[in-house]
C-alpha positions in Angstrom: -183.7 188.8 94.5 -181.2 186.3 92.8 -181.4 188.2 89.7 -179.6 191.4 89.1 -182.3 194.1 87.8 -181.2 196.3 84.9 -181.4 199.5 86.9 -179.2 198.6 89.6 -176.7 196.8 87.0 -176.9 200.7 85.4 -176.1 202.2 88.9 -172.9 199.7 89.5 -172.3 200.5 85.9 -172.3 204.2 86.5 -170.5 204.5 90.1 -167.4 202.5 88.4 -167.3 204.5 85.7 -166.9 207.1 88.1 -164.4 205.6 90.3 -162.1 204.4 87.7 -162.0 207.6 85.6 -161.4 209.7 88.8 -158.3 207.2 89.7 -157.0 207.3 85.8 -157.2 211.3 86.6 -155.4 211.0 89.6 -153.0 208.9 88.6 -152.4 210.8 85.1 -151.8 213.9 87.3 -149.4 212.6 89.7 -146.8 211.4 86.9 -147.1 214.6 85.2 -146.2 215.8 88.8 -143.4 213.3 89.2 -141.9 214.1 85.6 -142.1 217.7 86.1 -140.1 217.6 89.6 -137.6 214.6 88.2 -134.5 215.7 86.4 -135.2 212.5 84.0 -138.4 214.3 82.5 -137.1 215.1 79.5 -136.9 210.9 78.4 -140.9 211.1 79.3 -141.2 213.5 77.1 -139.0 212.4 74.2 -141.2 209.2 74.0 -144.4 211.2 74.0 -142.6 213.1 71.0 -142.2 209.9 69.2 -145.8 208.8 69.4 -146.9 211.8 67.7 -144.4 211.2 64.7 
């Protein structure tokens, strides 16, 4: 039982990918909501447009 089997490694990797992907999505949604509700939202929009140009 000391070694990690390939199957379990794959299962754990997939679960971590789902968890961290969902956390990232939730964080992005919270940031977008905060920017939409705040007066300083234009500051973040300006930073986004500078990245594109």
